[in-house]
C-alpha positions in Angstrom: 71.0 26.5 -61.1 67.2 27.0 -60.4 66.3 24.4 -62.7 68.5 21.9 -60.3 66.4 22.9 -57.6 63.1 22.9 -59.5 64.0 19.2 -60.8 64.6 18.2 -57.1 61.1 19.3 -56.0 59.6 17.5 -59.0 61.4 14.5 -58.0 60.1 14.8 -54.4 56.1 15.3 -55.8 57.0 12.0 -57.7 58.3 10.1 -55.0 55.3 11.3 -52.6 52.8 10.4 -55.3 54.1 7.3 -56.2 53.7 6.7 -52.5 50.2 7.2 -52.4 49.0 5.2 -55.4 50.3 3.9 -59.0 51.5 6.9 -61.2 52.1 7.2 -64.9 53.9 9.7 -67.0 51.0 12.1 -68.7 49.2 11.8 -65.4 52.1 13.0 -63.4 52.6 15.8 -66.0 49.1 16.8 -65.2 49.7 16.8 -61.3 52.8 18.3 -61.7 51.1 21.5 -63.6 48.7 21.8 -60.9 51.7 22.7 -58.6 53.2 25.1 -61.2 56.0 23.2 -63.1 55.8 23.0 -66.7 57.1 19.7 -67.8 57.6 18.0 -70.9 57.7 14.2 -71.7 61.6 14.7 -72.8 62.3 15.6 -69.2 59.8 13.6 -67.5 60.6 10.3 -68.8 64.3 10.4 -68.4 63.7 11.5 -64.9 61.5 8.4 -64.0 64.0 6.2 -65.9 66.9 7.7 -63.7 64.8 7.0 -60.5 63.9 3.7 -61.3 67.7 2.8 -61.9 68.3 4.3 -58.6 65.9 2.0 -56.8 63.6 4.5 -56.0 60.6 3.4 -58.3 59.7 0.3 -59.9 57.6 0.0 -63.1 55.0 -2.3 -64.7 54.0 -2.1 -68.1 50.3 -2.5 -68.7 47.6 -1.9 -71.9 45.3 0.8 -71.7 42.8 1.7 -74.4 45.0 -0.5 -76.7 48.2 1.6 -75.7 51.4 0.7 -73.6 51.2 2.5 -70.2 54.2 2.2 -67.7 53.0 2.6 -64.3 55.4 3.5 -61.3 55.4 2.4 -57.6 57.6 3.7 -54.9 60.0 1.0 -53.4 61.2 0.4 -49.9 64.3 2.2 -50.8 62.1 5.1 -52.2 60.2 5.2 -49.0 63.1 5.3 -46.8 64.7 8.4 -48.9 61.3 10.0 -49.2 61.0 9.8 -45.1 64.7 11.3 -44.9 64.0 14.1 -47.0 60.8 15.0 -45.4 62.8 15.4 -42.3 65.1 17.9 -44.0 62.0 19.8 -45.5 60.5 20.2 -42.0 64.0 21.3 -40.7 64.5 23.9 -43.6 60.9 24.7 -43.1 61.3 25.6 -39.6 64.6 27.6 -40.4 63.2 29.6 -43.2 59.5 30.3 -41.9 59.4 30.1 -38.4 62.8 31.3 -37.2 62.5 34.9 -38.8 
């Protein structure tokens, strides 16, 4: 159960960062590690693929240092969903922390 909640937070982080700038797999793993998430490529890449299939992200493959790297960007649908979730996060935060 906790892993499901944690994965939801990871997806929010991905949307947030993809909304600020292009992101790529290993860069996201490092960024998420800074936030305390231990994520393997075997978990991250299927998550990115599902988010892309769901219309939240779009990708572009480029060659970097003679290797293929897939960059992800947030879509208009992703921006809309992130905005909705931010409102829910604010509401939950207020309920949990400010209305003790």
